C-alpha positions as CSV (number, residue, x, y, z in Angstrom):
1,X,-80.1,57.8,-39.1
2,X,-77.4,58.1,-41.6
3,X,-77.7,54.3,-43.0
4,X,-81.0,55.2,-44.6
5,X,-79.8,57.8,-46.7
6,X,-79.8,57.0,-50.7
7,X,-76.5,54.8,-50.7
8,X,-75.2,56.5,-54.0
9,X,-75.4,59.2,-52.0
10,X,-72.3,58.3,-50.4
11,X,-70.2,57.8,-53.7
12,X,-67.5,60.3,-54.6
13,X,-69.7,60.8,-58.3
14,X,-67.9,63.8,-58.9
15,X,-64.9,62.6,-59.0
16,X,-65.4,59.0,-60.1
17,X,-68.3,59.0,-62.6
18,X,-68.0,55.2,-63.4
19,X,-68.9,53.8,-59.7
20,X,-69.9,51.3,-59.3
21,X,-67.5,49.4,-61.0
22,X,-69.0,46.4,-62.6
23,X,-68.0,43.2,-61.5
24,X,-68.3,39.4,-63.0
25,X,-72.2,37.8,-62.2
26,X,-70.7,35.1,-59.9
27,X,-68.1,37.7,-58.1
28,X,-68.2,37.2,-54.4
29,X,-68.7,41.2,-52.9
30,X,-68.3,40.7,-49.2
31,X,-69.2,43.7,-46.8
32,X,-66.1,43.7,-44.4
33,X,-66.9,44.1,-40.8
34,X,-70.4,45.0,-42.1
35,X,-71.2,48.2,-44.5
36,X,-67.8,49.6,-42.5
37,X,-66.8,52.6,-44.2
38,X,-70.6,54.1,-43.6
39,X,-71.1,52.5,-40.0
40,X,-69.4,51.4,-36.5
41,X,-67.6,47.6,-37.8
42,X,-69.4,44.7,-36.6
43,X,-71.9,46.3,-35.3
44,X,-75.9,45.7,-36.1
45,X,-76.0,49.1,-37.9
46,X,-73.1,47.7,-40.1
47,X,-74.8,44.6,-41.4
48,X,-78.1,45.9,-41.3
49,X,-76.3,48.5,-43.6
50,X,-74.9,45.8,-45.9
51,X,-78.3,43.8,-46.5
52,X,-79.9,47.5,-47.5
53,X,-77.3,47.4,-50.0
54,X,-78.7,44.5,-51.5
55,X,-75.4,42.9,-49.9
56,X,-75.4,38.9,-49.1
57,X,-71.9,38.1,-48.0
58,X,-70.5,39.7,-45.0
59,X,-67.2,39.5,-42.9
60,X,-66.6,39.8,-39.0
61,X,-64.5,38.9,-35.9
62,X,-64.9,37.3,-33.5
63,X,-63.0,36.4,-30.2
64,X,-63.9,34.7,-26.6
65,X,-64.6,36.9,-23.5
66,X,-63.0,35.9,-19.9
67,X,-66.1,33.9,-19.2
68,X,-66.0,32.0,-22.9
69,X,-69.1,34.0,-24.9
70,X,-68.1,34.6,-28.5
71,X,-67.8,38.8,-29.5
72,X,-67.4,40.3,-32.4
73,X,-64.5,42.5,-32.1
74,X,-61.9,43.3,-34.7
75,X,-59.0,44.7,-32.1
76,X,-57.5,42.5,-29.3
77,X,-57.9,45.7,-26.9
78,X,-60.9,48.3,-26.7
79,X,-58.2,51.2,-27.1
80,X,-59.2,52.3,-30.6
81,X,-63.1,52.4,-29.5
82,X,-62.2,54.6,-26.4
83,X,-62.6,52.3,-23.7
84,X,-58.7,51.7,-22.7
85,X,-56.0,49.4,-23.6
86,X,-57.6,46.2,-21.8
87,X,-58.1,42.9,-23.6
88,X,-60.9,41.9,-25.3
89,X,-60.3,38.2,-23.9
90,X,-59.4,39.5,-19.9
91,X,-63.5,40.9,-19.8
92,X,-66.3,39.4,-19.1
93,X,-69.3,39.0,-21.5
94,X,-71.5,41.3,-19.5
95,X,-68.9,44.3,-19.7
96,X,-67.9,43.8,-23.2
97,X,-71.9,43.9,-24.2
98,X,-72.0,46.7,-21.9
99,X,-69.5,48.9,-24.0
100,X,-70.4,51.6,-26.6
101,X,-68.7,50.6,-30.0
102,X,-70.3,53.5,-32.2
103,X,-69.3,56.7,-30.3
104,X,-65.5,56.7,-31.8
105,X,-67.2,56.1,-35.2
106,X,-69.9,59.0,-34.9
107,X,-71.0,60.1,-31.9
108,X,-73.9,62.4,-33.4
109,X,-74.9,59.1,-35.3
110,X,-74.2,55.7,-33.7
111,X,-73.4,56.5,-30.0
112,X,-74.6,54.1,-27.5
113,X,-74.2,50.9,-30.5
114,X,-73.3,48.4,-28.2
115,X,-71.2,45.1,-29.3
116,X,-72.9,42.3,-30.4
117,X,-71.9,38.4,-29.6
118,X,-72.0,36.1,-32.4
119,X,-75.1,34.6,-31.6
120,X,-76.7,37.9,-32.0
121,X,-75.9,38.4,-35.2
122,X,-76.9,34.9,-36.2
123,X,-80.2,34.9,-34.5
124,X,-80.9,38.6,-35.9
125,X,-80.0,38.0,-39.7
126,X,-80.5,34.1,-39.8
127,X,-79.4,33.1,-43.3
128,X,-80.1,36.6,-44.6
129,X,-76.2,36.5,-45.0
130,X,-73.5,34.1,-46.3
131,X,-71.0,34.9,-43.0
132,X,-67.3,35.2,-43.5
133,X,-66.4,34.1,-39.7
134,X,-63.1,35.5,-39.0
135,X,-61.1,33.8,-35.6
136,X,-59.9,36.9,-34.9
137,X,-58.8,35.8,-30.7
138,X,-56.0,34.2,-29.3
139,X,-57.8,32.1,-27.3
140,X,-57.5,28.0,-28.1
141,X,-60.9,27.3,-28.0
142,X,-62.2,30.3,-29.7
143,X,-62.5,27.6,-33.0
144,X,-65.1,25.0,-30.6
145,X,-67.4,28.3,-29.3
146,X,-67.6,29.9,-32.8
147,X,-68.7,26.3,-34.4
148,X,-71.2,25.2,-31.8
149,X,-72.8,28.7,-31.6
150,X,-73.1,28.4,-35.7
151,X,-74.5,24.9,-35.0
152,X,-76.7,26.6,-32.5
153,X,-78.5,28.4,-35.2
154,X,-78.2,25.4,-38.3
155,X,-76.1,27.8,-40.0
156,X,-73.1,25.7,-40.8
157,X,-74.2,25.7,-44.7
158,X,-74.2,29.4,-44.6
159,X,-70.9,30.1,-42.8
160,X,-66.9,30.3,-44.1
161,X,-64.6,30.0,-41.1
162,X,-61.4,32.5,-41.6
163,X,-58.0,32.7,-39.7
164,X,-55.2,34.3,-40.6
165,X,-54.2,31.8,-37.6
166,X,-53.2,28.5,-39.2
167,X,-53.9,26.6,-36.1
168,X,-57.0,27.8,-35.6
169,X,-57.8,26.7,-38.9
170,X,-56.0,23.2,-38.3
171,X,-58.6,23.2,-35.8
172,X,-61.6,24.2,-36.7
173,X,-60.4,21.1,-39.7
174,X,-60.1,18.3,-37.0
175,X,-63.5,19.7,-35.6
176,X,-65.2,19.9,-39.1
177,X,-64.3,17.7,-42.0
178,X,-66.3,18.9,-44.5
179,X,-66.9,22.4,-43.7
180,X,-65.4,25.6,-45.6
181,X,-62.3,27.4,-44.7
182,X,-60.5,30.3,-46.0
183,X,-56.9,31.0,-45.0
184,X,-55.8,34.7,-44.6
185,X,-52.4,35.5,-46.3
186,X,-49.8,37.8,-47.1
187,X,-49.0,36.1,-50.5
188,X,-48.9,32.6,-52.6
189,X,-44.8,31.4,-51.5
190,X,-44.3,28.3,-51.7
191,X,-44.5,27.2,-48.0
192,X,-47.7,28.6,-47.8
193,X,-49.0,26.8,-50.5
194,X,-47.5,23.4,-49.4
195,X,-49.2,24.1,-45.8
196,X,-52.7,25.2,-47.7
197,X,-52.8,21.4,-48.8
198,X,-52.8,20.1,-45.3
199,X,-56.4,22.6,-44.6
200,X,-58.3,21.6,-47.7
201,X,-59.3,25.0,-48.4
202,X,-62.2,26.8,-50.0
203,X,-60.8,29.6,-50.1
204,X,-57.7,31.4,-50.5
205,X,-57.2,35.1,-49.6
206,X,-54.2,36.6,-50.3
207,X,-53.6,40.5,-49.9
208,X,-55.3,42.4,-52.6
209,X,-52.0,44.5,-53.6
210,X,-50.0,41.2,-54.3
211,X,-52.6,39.5,-56.6
212,X,-51.7,39.2,-60.1
213,X,-53.4,36.6,-62.8
214,X,-50.2,34.2,-62.2
215,X,-50.8,34.3,-58.2
216,X,-54.6,33.9,-58.5
217,X,-53.5,30.3,-61.0
218,X,-51.3,29.5,-58.2
219,X,-53.8,29.8,-55.3
220,X,-56.2,27.5,-57.2
221,X,-54.2,24.5,-57.3
222,X,-54.9,24.1,-53.2
223,X,-58.6,26.4,-52.9
224,X,-61.4,26.4,-54.7
225,X,-62.0,29.6,-54.5
226,X,-59.6,32.9,-54.3
227,X,-60.4,35.9,-52.2
228,X,-58.8,38.9,-52.0
229,X,-58.5,41.1,-48.7
230,X,-57.1,44.4,-47.4
231,X,-58.4,47.1,-49.7
232,X,-58.1,50.5,-48.0
233,X,-56.0,53.8,-48.6
234,X,-56.6,56.9,-50.7
235,X,-60.0,56.9,-53.2
236,X,-57.8,56.5,-56.1
237,X,-55.7,53.5,-54.3
238,X,-58.8,51.9,-53.4
239,X,-60.1,51.8,-57.0
240,X,-56.8,51.1,-58.7
241,X,-57.2,48.0,-56.3
242,X,-60.5,47.0,-56.5
243,X,-59.6,46.5,-60.2
244,X,-56.7,44.8,-59.4
245,X,-58.7,42.8,-57.6
246,X,-60.9,42.2,-60.7
247,X,-58.3,41.9,-63.6
248,X,-56.4,39.1,-61.7
249,X,-59.5,37.0,-61.7
250,X,-59.9,36.6,-58.1
251,X,-63.6,35.3,-57.1
252,X,-64.1,38.0,-54.7
253,X,-62.9,40.3,-51.9
254,X,-64.2,41.8,-48.4
255,X,-64.7,45.7,-48.7
256,X,-65.2,48.3,-46.5
257,X,-66.8,50.3,-49.8
258,X,-69.7,47.5,-51.2
259,X,-71.6,50.0,-52.5
260,X,-68.6,50.6,-54.8
261,X,-68.6,47.9,-56.8
262,X,-71.8,45.8,-58.7
């Protein structure tokens, strides 16, 4: 399969001979939805590939099925994956886990790759990873369901709960007073920093193109760590954003190409 190829063969070394880009020793390299540049996002092959690359942290997206199972999927509908515009939260767990989540990415290599549940992921990889679990779905019971799945596998120490949703994080904080939370934001405006204080954050996570040394220092007033997201674009743009994140003093980043840094 494609993810058994030597990983450096994926790198455009003829164009960028200096890859991988060096990072500080304690910098967190987080495989975004697994190694999602090379395998379908949020699927077992993407996480297996991240593991084979030597990556110790992964990010993943969670939503609730109509009957309450936590499943891994980024988009609120199945349209991008080739299964119509049905909402994830309107479908049963049985239906969702039967969908092919690999053919849209590569019908030759990944056709037949099923959707995963959070429990399946945690059972498969256990404490292999630090899991950055994003509360993506809109269902109000999502924080409780995710916490229950993590506690079932006794992996609370291996998890950072993340979300764009302030409400989801506020609910998680009431459920878990000492859990590690991370708020995904666009930038560090005064209102964001003020609201962040109520969450007792482990991470504050700005968009990569917004980070500077100044904004990172401001973020540290309300969070222990600063982790960037949103690294995308052409190879040149990705390389520029990686350097911007590192030079700003961020503590880590999510990235689809985790083998570009190291």
